C-alpha angles and dihedrals in degrees: 000000000000118000091217092063101039122107121255089257123033123194119233090244092054091045093052092045091051093048091052093051100032134092095214122065120224135193112225120217119176096326098320126101130218121197117237122227122235119262127250123234091257091050091051095046093049090051092048093049091053095044090051092051094045095045094049091049096045098040112134095012133100095265121091130198120224131185146195104318096048118085136217117220123207140157123233121180090346092304121120115233130189121190131177105227116195093233132005137176123204124185099187129063091212109107096018116131131171093273108022146016132220105200114050120168095204134020126191126194120190104214118241128180091245096049107027095097092050092046093049097043118018098032093040087059096042106039095059087062087072102097096214097047111113101166137026114188136193121202120196119221093197102053136014095267132130123185118202125199115191131190092220088057094048090255093291111157122253117190127210114191112133109119095233095044130105132219118237113213094194096183089060097037088236133131119196125186113244087231090060093051091050095040110140091004111078 
């Protein structure tokens, strides 16, 4: 699917079909698609480090860890939206399809120059509308800094950046040293 040749409005069915067959990933917002940029090595390693920690901790339980090529679907102002979060965890099977889920418990975005504004503004407004979401997290690629937004703290940011500190993922009952998250990255 190429965004230059797509109609002004794309149905959800056509979008999902195109994403399955296409080489370029697209976010879908109210019938329009937006091409996603490729990820840097740092971006990829940060995502892998988190997925490894989450998967090992959650193994055998009801929660599942998802990454990059799996979408989250939500509705904002009666418009369907699909995003590709870098890492997600869902603890319910309700709302899971072959290509997306509706009810994540935790979403992580690794900040990139091309997507940081969208992650910090648009998604910070939209993701909290997901009733099951407990935490939305930003990870910097440039410095050892993780920003956590939690529902039980009214989505106010909390920053973890001290080298010897650890990040508490409360919704998963998991604490991971910052050094482990940034291992092989910075």
